[in-house]
C-alpha positions, -999 to +999 in steps of 0.1 A: +769+403+573+789+380+595+767+349+592+744+335+567+708+345+573+677+324+568+642+339+567+612+316+564+575+325+563+542+306+565+510+321+551+492+341+577+461+320+586+427+334+581+408+337+614+373+328+600+380+293+615+402+277+641+435+260+634+435+225+619+461+199+609+466+216+575+478+248+592+500+227+614+517+210+585+530+243+571+540+257+605+558+225+617+578+225+584+588+261+590+598+253+626+619+223+615+637+245+589+643+272+616+658+248+641+680+232+615+694+265+603+701+275+639+721+243+643+741+254+613+749+287+630+728+309+608+709+341+617+673+330+615+639+346+614+606+326+614+574+346+607+539+334+610+506+350+621+470+356+614+450+373+586+422+393+602+404+416+578+378+412+551+342+406+544+342+370+557+355+381+591+330+410+592+301+386+585+312+358+608+317+382+637+283+398+631+267+363+631+284+356+664+272+390+678+307+401+684+328+430+671+353+419+644+382+428+667+368+407+696+363+378+673+398+381+658+414+383+693+398+350+703+408+331+672+443+345+671+448+332+706+437+297+695+464+298+668+490+308+693+478+280+716+480+255+688+516+265+681+525+262+717+511+227+719+532+217+689+564+233+703+566+259+675+591+286+682+585+316+659+603+349+660+572+370+653+535+362+653+521+391+633+484+400+632+471+422+604+451+442+630+484+453+646+486+491+644+521+490+629+510+467+601+479+488+593+500+520+591+526+502+569+498+490+545+486+525+541+521+536+533+525+510+506+491+519+491+501+555+489+534+547+473+517+525+447+491+552+441+517+579+437+537+557+412+505+553+391+501+516+398+468+521+415+440+540+396+402+544+400+380+525+376+354+498+373+359+461+377+337+434+364+346+398+374+336+366+391+343+366+428+343+337+453+334+350+487+347+317+502+382+322+488+380+360+488+396+358+454+385+367+418+381+337+395+384+331+358+359+308+341+386+282+337+390+280+375+354+268+379+341+233+378+305+232+365+303+269+371+313+266+408+344+273+429+360+238+432+371+245+468+339+260+482+313+244+458+295+277+453+289+298+423+310+330+423+293+364+423+293+386+393+307+418+405+306+451+388+315+481+409+335+513+411+368+506+428+405+511+427+426+488+406+462+476+407+481+475+374+490+438+376+491+436+338+522+459+338+542+432+355+532+402+333+564+400+312+588+406+341+570+380+363+569+354+335+606+359+328+617+357+364+597+325+370+606+308+338+643+313+342+643+304+379+655+339+389+626+334+413+621+297+421+588+278+426+591+243+438+580+215+431+584+219+394+548+211+385+537+242+405+561+264+386+547+251+353+512+257+366+519+294+372+536+297+338+507+280+321+482+304+338+501+335+327+505+322+291+468+311+287+449+337+308+473+366+310+474+390+339+446+415+341+444+446+363+427+437+395+404+454+420+421+461+453+393+480+471+356+479+482+335+508+493+336+510+531+299+511+532+300+474+521+332+463+538+341+484+568+365+458+584+396+465+565+424+491+560+412+524+546+429+536+514+450+567+525+440+585+493+403+577+496+390+568+531+356+558+517+373+526+504+390+497+522+416+476+506+410+439+497+422+415+523+448+399+500+467+431+495+467+438+532+477+402+541+506+399+516+524+429+532+528+410+565+560+395+550+575+430+551+558+444+582+566+412+602+603+423+600+594+457+613+595+473+579+597+502+571+611+515+604+634+486+614+660+489+587+685+467+605+662+437+606+651+443+570+688+445+559+697+413+577+668+390+566+652+403+535+645+387+511+627+356+524+648+325+518+617+303+514+580+311+516+558+280+524+522+277+513+496+253+501+488+251+464+454+269+467+471+303+473+500+299+449+486+319+420+478+350+440+512+348+456+530+343+423+512+372+407+498+398+430+524+396+458+554+394+435+541+423+414+537+445+446+573+437+456+584+447+421+564+479+423+581+488+455+615+482+439+623+456+466+642+424+460+620+394+453+618+365+477+642+336+468+617+307+466+582+295+471+578+259+482+542+246+477+530+217+497+499+196+490+466+190+508+457+166+535+429+142+532+416+123+563+409+086+558+409+093+521+384+121+522+388+159+520+387+176+554+352+189+560+332+201+590+302+183+576+321+150+576+334+158+611+369+149+601+388+182+606+417+172+628+424+194+658+462+197+664+458+206+700+437+175+709+461+154+688+492+166+705+476+162+739+468+126+732+501+115+714+526+142+722+539+171+700+570+152+688+549+123+676+527+146+654+558+165+641+575+133+632+545+116+616+532+144+593+567+150+579+577+114+575+544+099+561+546+113+526+569+136+506+566+173+513+550+189+482+525+161+475+490+154+487+488+130+515+463+111+536+461+114+574+447+087+595+449+079+632+455+042+623+486+051+603+498+075+630+496+048+656+512+022+633+541+047+627+543+054+664+548+017+673+571+009+644+594+039+641+593+055+675+586+027+700+603-002+682+632+017+666+641+049+682+626+045+717+639+009+719+675+020+711+674+044+741+655+021+764+681-007+758+712+014+760+707+035+791+700+006+815+729-014+801+752+015+808+740+017+843+743-020+848+775-028+830+795+005+833+781+021+865+766+048+843+799+063+832+813+065+796+845+045+797+875+049+774+874+023+746+902-002+753+905-019+719+930-008+693+901-006+667+876+014+688+852+023+660+825+002+643+833+012+608+798+005+594+781+025+621+805+054+616+801+053+578+763+053+579+763+082+603+788+102+582+770+094+550+737+106+565+752+138+578+769+145+544+736+147+525+716+167+551+724+201+536+712+192+501+681+175+515+671+205+537+676+229+508+651+208+488+627+205+518+629+167+516+618+161+552+608+125+546+641+117+531+660+134+559+642+114+585+649+082+565+686+091+566+685+096+604+667+063+608+695+045+589+717+053+619+689+043+643+684+009+627+721+002+623+727+011+660+700-014+670+715-040+648+749-033+662+737-040+698+723-074+686+756-082+669+779-070+696+758-085+725+771-063+754+753-086+779+775-115+768+807-093+771+796-083+806+792-120+816+826-128+801+841-098+819+855-086+786+858-050+798+879-038+769+855-049+742+825-038+764+837-003+768+843+000+730+808-014+722+790+009+746+810+039+734+799+032+698+763+029+708+763+060+728+781+080+702+756+070+676+728+081+699+745+115+705+747+121+667+711+110+662+699+133+690+714+163+673+701+154+639+666+147+650+664+178+672+647+200+646+619+174+642+616+162+678+630+189+701+613+177+733+624+141+728+659+151+719+662+172+750+652+143+772+678+120+755+705+148+757+699+149+795+701+112+798+734+112+779+747+136+806+756+163+781+763+196+798+763+218+767+729+232+755+715+211+728+705+241+706+741+253+709+754+223+689+765+230+654+762+210+622+785+197+608+813+201+634+794+186+664+782+156+645+817+143+638+823+108+652+841+108+685+825+138+702+813+119+733+836+126+762+850+098+783+838+101+819+804+115+810+778+103+835+747+087+820+714+093+837+683+071+840+652+082+822+616+069+816+608+051+784+602+077+756+577+059+735+557+032+753+539+010+728+503+017+724+474-006+716+465-001+680+429+012+676+416-012+651+382+005+648+397+040+646+376+052+675+402+077+683+396+096+651+366+112+667+387+124+697+407+147+675+382+163+652+368+198+654 
């Protein structure tokens, strides 16, 4: 392989409901990682999609008097529309109703059956219809699923089971010794504690088709359909074209990082990893588990009318504003609160006052003082050492921060350059230099400001691609922005003398803060 590969996945989102800001959180993070690794020159694959089988979809479609496929088609398009509105550029959007995926699922089920990992038996357990997961008594709060506030069903039925117990020791050892990584650390410990205290039991992987017809039939017993979880997990393989596309699989497998919220960690860390082991395929490199969103301090709920619609949000504020805010507001991996009030405060402070103001000050000064052309610095000492040092220091830590998915910290590093560049303008006062006709010093000052903007534009591109492209064009850059490479193109001094600067509209006009939060209702489903 000539270049380093990077393969990132989101969970595939269940189509019993429309996309909300929680789905967007994971998907934006994956998109930012993808764009960064492309800037590093890596071969990249970004996989997302929709999970479309199971009893909940069957029942929801029936209530809507639609066929399950018709219902899934409609909701899948809503997810694709949401990702377009947020400027998400995935490599594949997989649907579990894709023919290729369904055939590959049957192939896996047959392999596992032939290997003796699937057998017919009887399963008795507690089952939450809302989660479509089996629960242990320790999972429940006052006898109810903590997420759906309903008592799980006691199920006892003939079914096919997967020998999850056979993988307990191997899974525990791989996770404990970080041969397979789970981050943040508390999530790793959570999985280890579950295995230690509960143990892994063989699990049901099928229902009779008479009860659940909307699913993939077992190839060795067509009277049963497989549980949605088994079907859904395999998208991480089939999304690469497995098993037919051997070249794509060889280039990108295993996933570099799989992103997910904490509610689906346990099934991923047990059932999915055990299936991979059973297939004798290399395990994914790492899971990174992010937290939940609350809205104005409350859990998102339709009954509270506080489920944030990402499409309405991006239409009102712009995709880049949403991308910036949800990754800068709190550390990735922790729970966080979302509010329109904080979004608008962040917009005015970080984007209008800091970033937008830097551009809005600089471009008009270039047109007024330098006829819109980058002039050669005339002074012997042409570089502002503090500005250069801050930029170089920020670039030097980016790789480590991206590896740790520390998005908030990455943006804070970029903003160090933004703030220093604004301060440098105040200190150097190019308007005074222009009045004094100090052309040598003026050319130096303007070059330093523009060069800092060039570097900022490349670094912030993964987070704010639309804004970065607008600035790139104002800087008169002829190379494609996404063709820039880190670190070689963020070395100080890359701006060419003679480049023509172009006028542009203000990027982030200040907005009136909505003190009563009336705009909350505009963005809720």
